[in-house]
N, C-alpha and C positions, 0 to 999 in steps of 0.2 A: 535619599532615594528620589528619583525624578518621577513626577506624576505624568502618566501617558495620556490623560484625558485631552481630547481635542480632535482636530481635523488633520489627517495625515494623507500624503500622496506618495506614490511610488511606482516602481517597475518590477515586473516579474520576467524571468528568463528560464529557459529549459525546454521541456516538451511543449509548453505554451509560452507565448510572449505577448506582453501588453502592459497596460497601465492600470492603476487602481486608485481609488479615493476611499478612505475609511474614516469613520467617526468612532472614537473610543471613549468610553466612560470608565474611570477607574475608581473603585472603592476598596481601600486597603490593598490587598494583594490580588484582588479579582478584577478582571476587565470584561466588558461587554460592549456590543455595538453592532454596526453593520458596515458593509462595504459594497462598492460598485466597481466592477471589473470590466475592462474593455479589451477585446482582442480583434485585430484585423482579420476579417473573414468570418468571425464568429459573432461579432456584435457585443452587446452589453448585457451583463447579468449581475445578479445580486446575491450576497451571502450575509447571514447573520453570524456574529462571532461571540465566543466566550473564551475565557482563558485566565491565566495566572501570571503574575510577575514576581520573580525572585531575583531582584536586581543583581547582575545585569541581564539575567535570562528572562525570556518571554516565551510562553507556550500558549498557542491559540488553536482552537478548533473552529473551523468554518463549516456552516451548514447551508446548502443552497436554499434560497427563498423561492417560493412558487411564483409562477408568472413569466418564466423565461421561455424562449423559443423551444417548443416541444421537440424539435429535431436536435437540440443541443443536449448532449449527455453531460450532466454535472454530478459529482460525487462529493461527499464530505472530504475536507482537507485538514491535515495536521500541519501546523507551522511551528518551527522552533527557531528562535532568533536571539540576538543579543543587542543590547543598547550600548552604543559606543560613546566615547568621550565627547563627540560632536552632537550627541542626541539623536543620531540616526539608529534605526533598527535594521539589522541585516541578518540573513539566515537562509534556511532551507524550508521548502514546502513539499508535501507529497499527498496526492489524493487517493481515494479508495479505488479509483478506476485506472490507476497505474501511471498517471502523469506526475511529474515532479520537476523541481528546479530550485533556483535561488531567487531572492528578492532583496530590495532595498526600499526603505520607507523613511520619509522625513516630514517635518511640519512646514 
């Protein structure tokens, strides 16, 4: 089983489009960390993350961190992905405010 600890970058597509950088710490099958997301027109915002790994599946819950632009509406996000043979994580995301799409992340 691959350890996901480290710095990851990626792209998201769907109702929202942009890039992200996340730092993950893995202990056993549990992961935690934080991420910085950037979208044209919306700016940059941050989430904390928790989740589980059951190789090759990854489940993540993202919670908005305080301090973002108050005009920007953020909600909790559920992420489900899989680790492929190249070590990339791909999958789907869906927020509590109705936004959703796909993502790809790599080290």
